LOMAR-139711 format. One record per residue (C-alpha): residue number from 1; residue in one letter; y, x, z. Coordinates in nm, 2 decimals, decimal comma. Example, Ala and Ser with C-alpha at 12.3 -4.5 7.8 and 13.67 -1.06 7.14 Angstrom:
1:A:-0,45:1,23:0,78
2:S:-0,11:1,37:0,71
end
This chain:
1:M:-1,39:-2,68:2,89
2:T:-1,74:-2,74:2,75
3:V:-1,86:-2,90:2,43
4:N:-2,21:-3,03:2,35
5:Y:-2,40:-2,98:2,03
6:G:-2,29:-3,30:1,88
7:N:-1,92:-3,19:1,89
8:L:-1,99:-2,84:1,76
9:R:-1,80:-2,75:1,44
10:K:-1,79:-2,46:1,20
11:G:-1,51:-2,22:1,30
12:M:-1,51:-2,33:1,66
13:A:-1,47:-2,04:1,91
14:I:-1,72:-2,04:2,20
15:E:-1,83:-1,80:2,47
16:L:-2,18:-1,66:2,50
17:D:-2,26:-1,39:2,76
18:D:-1,89:-1,35:2,83
19:R:-1,81:-1,26:2,47
20:P:-1,62:-1,47:2,21
21:F:-1,81:-1,60:1,91
22:V:-1,72:-1,82:1,61
23:V:-1,97:-2,08:1,48
24:V:-2,07:-1,99:1,12
25:E:-2,35:-2,23:1,06
26:Y:-2,56:-2,48:1,26
27:E:-2,85:-2,71:1,20
28:Q:-3,07:-2,93:1,41
29:Q:-3,45:-2,98:1,35
30:K:-3,62:-3,27:1,53
31:K:-3,99:-3,30:1,52
32:Q:-4,18:-3,61:1,62
33:Q:-4,19:-3,67:2,00
34:R:-4,03:-3,34:2,08
35:A:-3,69:-3,23:2,19
36:P:-3,47:-3,11:1,90
37:V:-3,44:-2,74:1,81
38:M:-3,09:-2,62:1,72
39:R:-3,04:-2,30:1,51
40:I:-2,68:-2,17:1,53
41:K:-2,54:-1,86:1,35
42:F:-2,25:-1,70:1,52
43:R:-2,01:-1,42:1,43
44:E:-1,89:-1,21:1,73
45:L:-1,51:-1,18:1,72
46:T:-1,49:-0,84:1,88
47:T:-1,74:-0,66:1,65
48:G:-1,78:-0,89:1,35
49:R:-2,16:-0,88:1,37
50:L:-2,37:-1,19:1,29
51:I:-2,63:-1,32:1,53
52:E:-2,86:-1,63:1,52
53:R:-2,97:-1,81:1,83
54:T:-3,21:-2,10:1,88
55:F:-3,15:-2,36:2,15
56:S:-3,40:-2,62:2,26
57:G:-3,34:-2,96:2,41
58:Y:-3,07:-3,23:2,43
59:D:-2,85:-3,09:2,71
60:V:-2,70:-2,79:2,54
61:D:-2,34:-2,73:2,64
62:F:-2,11:-2,45:2,52
63:T:-1,80:-2,31:2,68
64:L:-1,50:-2,30:2,46
65:A:-1,35:-1,95:2,43
66:N:-0,99:-1,88:2,52
67:V:-0,90:-1,78:2,17
68:E:-0,55:-1,80:2,03
69:R:-0,44:-1,75:1,67
70:R:-0,10:-1,62:1,58
71:T:0,06:-1,57:1,24
72:T:0,16:-1,20:1,23
73:Q:0,28:-0,95:0,98
74:F:0,14:-0,60:0,94
75:I:0,42:-0,36:1,00
76:Y:0,28:0,00:1,03
77:Q:0,00:0,23:1,12
78:D:0,01:0,51:1,37
79:D:-0,31:0,73:1,39
80:N:-0,60:0,48:1,46
81:L:-0,37:0,19:1,57
82:Y:-0,24:-0,08:1,34
83:Y:0,06:-0,28:1,46
84:F:0,12:-0,64:1,39
85:M:0,43:-0,84:1,47
86:D:0,44:-1,21:1,56
87:T:0,66:-1,38:1,31
88:K:0,81:-1,62:1,57
89:S:0,85:-1,42:1,89
90:Y:0,87:-1,07:1,72
91:E:0,62:-0,94:1,98
92:Q:0,42:-0,64:1,86
93:F:0,04:-0,61:1,90
94:P:-0,16:-0,29:1,84
95:I:-0,52:-0,32:1,73
96:G:-0,77:-0,03:1,67
97:A:-0,90:0,06:1,33
98:D:-1,26:0,01:1,45
99:Q:-1,19:-0,35:1,53
100:I:-1,06:-0,43:1,18
101:K:-1,25:-0,18:0,97
102:D:-1,36:-0,45:0,71
103:S:-1,00:-0,56:0,65
104:L:-0,84:-0,22:0,61
105:Q:-0,89:-0,21:0,23
106:Y:-0,65:-0,51:0,19
107:L:-0,38:-0,42:0,44
108:V:-0,04:-0,34:0,29
109:E:0,29:-0,35:0,47
110:Q:0,44:-0,70:0,52
111:I:0,11:-0,89:0,45
112:E:0,08:-1,20:0,68
113:V:-0,25:-1,23:0,86
114:E:-0,38:-1,44:1,15
115:L:-0,42:-1,23:1,46
116:I:-0,70:-1,35:1,69
117:L:-0,63:-1,30:2,06
118:Y:-0,91:-1,33:2,32
119:R:-0,78:-1,35:2,68
120:E:-0,44:-1,23:2,56
121:N:-0,59:-0,92:2,39
122:P:-0,60:-0,88:2,01
123:V:-0,96:-0,86:1,90
124:A:-0,96:-0,93:1,52
125:I:-0,75:-1,03:1,22
126:E:-0,82:-1,30:0,96
127:L:-0,69:-1,21:0,61
128:P:-0,55:-1,46:0,36
129:I:-0,81:-1,56:0,09
130:T:-0,62:-1,36:-0,17
131:G:-0,43:-1,04:-0,16
132:Y:-0,19:-0,87:-0,40
133:L:-0,24:-0,50:-0,45
134:T:-0,10:-0,24:-0,69
135:V:-0,33:-0,04:-0,92
136:S:-0,26:0,33:-0,85
137:E:-0,51:0,48:-1,09
138:T:-0,73:0,37:-1,38
139:V:-0,85:0,50:-1,71
140:P:-0,67:0,36:-2,01
141:G:-0,84:0,08:-2,20
142:V:-0,87:0,12:-2,57
143:K:-0,85:-0,18:-2,80
144:G:-1,18:-0,24:-2,98
145:D:-1,40:-0,07:-2,71
146:T:-1,61:-0,38:-2,67
147:A:-1,71:-0,69:-2,86
148:Q:-1,63:-0,91:-2,56
149:G:-1,42:-0,86:-2,25
150:G:-1,51:-0,54:-2,08
151:T:-1,42:-0,39:-1,74
152:K:-1,33:-0,05:-1,60
153:P:-1,30:0,09:-1,25
154:A:-0,95:0,09:-1,09
155:T:-0,83:0,24:-0,76
156:L:-0,58:0,03:-0,58
157:E:-0,30:0,14:-0,34
158:T:-0,52:0,10:-0,03
159:G:-0,81:0,31:-0,18
160:L:-1,02:0,00:-0,28
161:V:-1,21:0,06:-0,60
162:L:-1,30:-0,25:-0,81
163:N:-1,37:-0,34:-1,17
164:V:-1,08:-0,48:-1,37
165:P:-1,04:-0,59:-1,73
166:L:-0,95:-0,33:-1,99
167:F:-0,59:-0,46:-2,03
168:V:-0,50:-0,37:-1,66
169:N:-0,30:-0,04:-1,64
170:G:-0,18:0,18:-1,36
171:G:0,12:0,03:-1,18
172:D:0,01:-0,33:-1,25
173:Q:-0,02:-0,57:-0,96
174:V:-0,35:-0,76:-0,93
175:K:-0,47:-1,06:-0,73
176:V:-0,79:-0,98:-0,53
177:D:-1,03:-1,21:-0,34
178:T:-1,04:-1,06:0,01
179:R:-1,37:-1,23:0,09
180:T:-1,57:-1,08:-0,20
181:G:-1,35:-0,79:-0,31
182:Q:-1,34:-0,91:-0,67
183:Y:-1,06:-0,90:-0,92
184:L:-0,90:-1,25:-0,98
185:S:-0,60:-1,20:-1,21
186:R:-0,31:-0,97:-1,31
187:I:0,03:-1,06:-1,18
end
């Protein structure tokens, strides 16, 4: 199935050069008495890299990629493979660490993620916007250290290091933004 530029939307999965891409941004520039120029920013699903392409003219059609999203749960890791289980069919999908390297800092057992399949093969995962992780190590905060709210580094259970407020202690569970890697709140 093909789609033209007018029907293109952010988040839509399309094929370019036999590889799956997701539309991140797009804009059209039209100059007087010329065909429009379209700039589209894509994220490749298999590698995660961003590319920007420019298309010229009115008749630009894109082929929709055969991408399927499934709600899965992370169950375990074995060497360089991470296993996810479909929450409806209980089917298991292995995916390599190199394919999800940016998401590894937020993966804890039982977390639900969207598994992205391209041509029936898992290629990527999409994390929830927030994650809940336990603080494994941090220096103690002393009352009166600062005049206003201060921060200190904390190591979380997955090895992620981020700055947290002074009142957060080891063993506390914190809410983290998985897009930016920033502390949101203590639970």
